[in-house]
C-alpha positions as a LaTeX table, in Angstrom:
\begin{tabular}{lrrr}
\hline
Residue & $x$ (\AA) & $y$ (\AA) & $z$ (\AA) \\
\hline
Met1 & 11.86 & 12.46 & $-2.74$ \\
Gly2 & 13.84 & 12.40 & 0.43 \\
Leu3 & 15.06 & 10.16 & 3.19 \\
Pro4 & 12.60 & 8.05 & 5.16 \\
Gly5 & 11.04 & 10.34 & 7.77 \\
Ser6 & 11.71 & 13.58 & 5.89 \\
Gly7 & 8.00 & 14.32 & 5.38 \\
Lys8 & 7.22 & 13.00 & 1.92 \\
Thr9 & 3.84 & 11.52 & 2.88 \\
Tyr10 & 3.05 & 14.56 & 5.04 \\
Leu11 & 3.58 & 16.83 & 2.02 \\
Ala12 & 1.71 & 14.53 & $-0.38$ \\
Glu13 & $-1.32$ & 14.41 & 1.95 \\
Arg14 & $-1.49$ & 18.20 & 1.85 \\
Leu15 & $-0.72$ & 18.65 & $-1.87$ \\
Gln16 & $-3.12$ & 16.01 & $-3.19$ \\
Pro17 & $-6.40$ & 17.83 & $-2.46$ \\
Leu18 & $-5.02$ & 21.19 & $-3.62$ \\
Leu19 & $-3.95$ & 19.71 & $-6.95$ \\
Glu20 & $-6.77$ & 17.19 & $-7.19$ \\
Ala21 & $-4.00$ & 14.75 & $-8.04$ \\
Ala22 & $-3.64$ & 11.03 & $-8.19$ \\
Trp23 & $-1.35$ & 9.98 & $-5.35$ \\
Tyr24 & 0.86 & 6.92 & $-5.08$ \\
Asn25 & 2.67 & 6.19 & $-1.82$ \\
Ala26 & 5.69 & 3.91 & $-2.20$ \\
Asp27 & 4.91 & 1.79 & 0.84 \\
Lys28 & 1.34 & 1.16 & $-0.37$ \\
Val29 & 2.58 & 0.34 & $-3.88$ \\
Arg30 & 5.21 & $-2.06$ & $-2.48$ \\
Gly31 & 2.49 & $-3.64$ & $-0.33$ \\
Met32 & 0.20 & $-4.14$ & $-3.34$ \\
Ala33 & 3.10 & $-5.68$ & $-5.26$ \\
Gly34 & 4.15 & $-7.81$ & $-2.29$ \\
Asp35 & 7.71 & $-6.63$ & $-2.92$ \\
Trp36 & 9.70 & $-5.46$ & 0.10 \\
Asp37 & 13.08 & $-6.01$ & $-1.55$ \\
Phe38 & 15.38 & $-3.03$ & $-0.97$ \\
Ser39 & 18.36 & $-4.41$ & $-2.89$ \\
Asp40 & 19.56 & $-2.45$ & $-5.93$ \\
Asp41 & 17.31 & $-4.63$ & $-8.12$ \\
Gly42 & 14.36 & $-4.09$ & $-5.80$ \\
Arg43 & 14.82 & $-0.34$ & $-5.80$ \\
Thr44 & 15.04 & $-0.38$ & $-9.62$ \\
Arg45 & 11.80 & $-2.38$ & $-9.81$ \\
Gln46 & 10.11 & 0.12 & $-7.49$ \\
Ser47 & 11.25 & 3.08 & $-9.60$ \\
Leu48 & 9.84 & 1.36 & $-12.71$ \\
Arg49 & 6.61 & 0.54 & $-10.90$ \\
Met50 & 6.17 & 4.13 & $-9.74$ \\
Lys51 & 7.05 & 5.43 & $-13.21$ \\
Asn52 & 4.40 & 3.23 & $-14.85$ \\
Leu53 & 1.74 & 4.50 & $-12.43$ \\
Ala54 & 2.78 & 8.12 & $-12.96$ \\
Asp55 & 2.92 & 7.75 & $-16.74$ \\
Phe56 & $-0.60$ & 6.32 & $-16.79$ \\
Glu57 & $-1.95$ & 9.29 & $-14.81$ \\
Thr58 & $-0.12$ & 11.93 & $-16.85$ \\
Ser59 & $-1.32$ & 10.33 & $-20.07$ \\
His60 & $-4.81$ & 11.14 & $-18.81$ \\
Asn61 & $-3.83$ & 14.76 & $-18.11$ \\
Arg62 & $-3.82$ & 14.43 & $-14.36$ \\
Phe63 & $-1.40$ & 15.72 & $-11.84$ \\
Val64 & 0.18 & 12.79 & $-10.04$ \\
Ile65 & 2.13 & 12.70 & $-6.80$ \\
Cys66 & 4.52 & 9.84 & $-6.13$ \\
Asp67 & 6.02 & 9.99 & $-2.68$ \\
Phe68 & 9.00 & 7.70 & $-2.33$ \\
Val69 & 12.66 & 7.80 & $-1.35$ \\
Cys70 & 14.15 & 7.31 & $-4.85$ \\
Pro71 & 17.59 & 7.33 & $-3.24$ \\
Thr72 & 20.03 & 7.37 & $-6.14$ \\
Glu73 & 20.57 & 9.31 & $-9.32$ \\
Glu74 & 20.00 & 6.04 & $-11.20$ \\
Thr75 & 16.58 & 5.44 & $-9.63$ \\
Arg76 & 15.61 & 9.07 & $-10.24$ \\
Asn77 & 16.67 & 8.75 & $-13.92$ \\
Ile78 & 14.53 & 5.65 & $-14.21$ \\
Phe79 & 11.53 & 7.35 & $-12.64$ \\
Asp80 & 12.22 & 10.53 & $-14.62$ \\
Pro81 & 9.93 & 13.00 & $-12.80$ \\
Asp82 & 8.54 & 16.03 & $-14.54$ \\
Ile83 & 8.90 & 17.92 & $-11.25$ \\
Leu84 & 11.15 & 16.91 & $-8.39$ \\
Ile85 & 10.44 & 18.08 & $-4.87$ \\
Trp86 & 13.31 & 17.27 & $-2.55$ \\
Leu87 & 12.58 & 17.10 & 1.17 \\
Asp88 & 15.94 & 17.96 & 2.68 \\
Thr89 & 14.58 & 18.19 & 6.20 \\
Ile90 & 16.76 & 15.53 & 7.88 \\
Lys91 & 20.34 & 14.41 & 7.41 \\
Glu92 & 19.79 & 10.73 & 8.33 \\
Gly93 & 16.76 & 8.52 & 7.97 \\
Arg94 & 15.77 & 5.55 & 10.11 \\
Phe95 & 17.24 & 2.93 & 7.74 \\
Glu96 & 21.05 & 2.70 & 7.67 \\
Asp97 & 21.12 & 0.90 & 4.28 \\
Thr98 & 19.21 & 3.79 & 2.70 \\
Asn99 & 21.40 & 6.41 & 4.41 \\
Lys100 & 24.48 & 4.73 & 2.93 \\
Ile101 & 23.27 & 4.84 & $-0.67$ \\
Phe102 & 21.28 & 8.10 & $-0.61$ \\
Glu103 & 22.59 & 10.65 & $-3.14$ \\
Glu104 & 21.47 & 14.23 & $-3.00$ \\
Pro105 & 19.87 & 15.21 & $-6.28$ \\
Ser106 & 21.99 & 17.32 & $-8.58$ \\
Ser107 & 18.97 & 19.53 & $-9.22$ \\
Cys108 & 15.34 & 19.81 & $-8.14$ \\
Asp109 & 12.36 & 22.06 & $-8.80$ \\
Phe110 & 11.49 & 22.61 & $-5.15$ \\
Lys111 & 13.63 & 22.07 & $-2.06$ \\
Ile112 & 12.06 & 22.02 & 1.38 \\
Glu113 & 14.56 & 22.40 & 4.21 \\
Glu114 & 12.10 & 23.11 & 6.98 \\
Trp115 & 8.39 & 22.80 & 7.48 \\
Asn116 & 5.97 & 25.66 & 7.81 \\
Glu117 & 2.21 & 26.05 & 7.39 \\
Thr118 & 2.42 & 27.24 & 3.76 \\
Asn119 & 5.02 & 25.07 & 1.95 \\
His120 & 2.35 & 22.91 & 0.34 \\
Ile121 & 0.14 & 25.89 & $-0.58$ \\
Thr122 & 3.03 & 27.74 & $-2.25$ \\
Ile123 & 4.07 & 24.65 & $-4.22$ \\
Ala124 & 0.50 & 23.86 & $-5.29$ \\
Glu125 & $-0.10$ & 27.43 & $-6.50$ \\
Glu126 & 3.12 & 27.49 & $-8.47$ \\
Leu127 & 2.34 & 24.11 & $-10.06$ \\
Lys128 & $-1.18$ & 25.14 & $-11.01$ \\
Asn129 & 0.05 & 28.38 & $-12.55$ \\
Asn130 & 3.07 & 27.00 & $-14.41$ \\
Val131 & 2.40 & 23.39 & $-15.39$ \\
\hline
\end{tabular}
């Protein structure tokens, strides 16, 4: 999770082959649903949508990556990730409405504050060894 432009998709693209994971990108999922509503209700629906996809994959013993903003504590509680990776690489995203409501997570499993060539490798190795 992280603000738009923080590198969520960039990280997911690199983690997916290392984990051999299912991968759901929020923009693609919204596109398939034809739902570009970013109101509170729309964000709640998106969290539920992403949760249902993730739950399906984990019920089949697969790693799953869901890259999406998930901007509030409420939407994160709805999604209820097993592992939360927070991309804290920017302080403002490109959408003012999201910047206004974005709440930093109270806790996370991994926090990326700057990019390097090994972030994704380190995270993938730790997940494979501990999950």
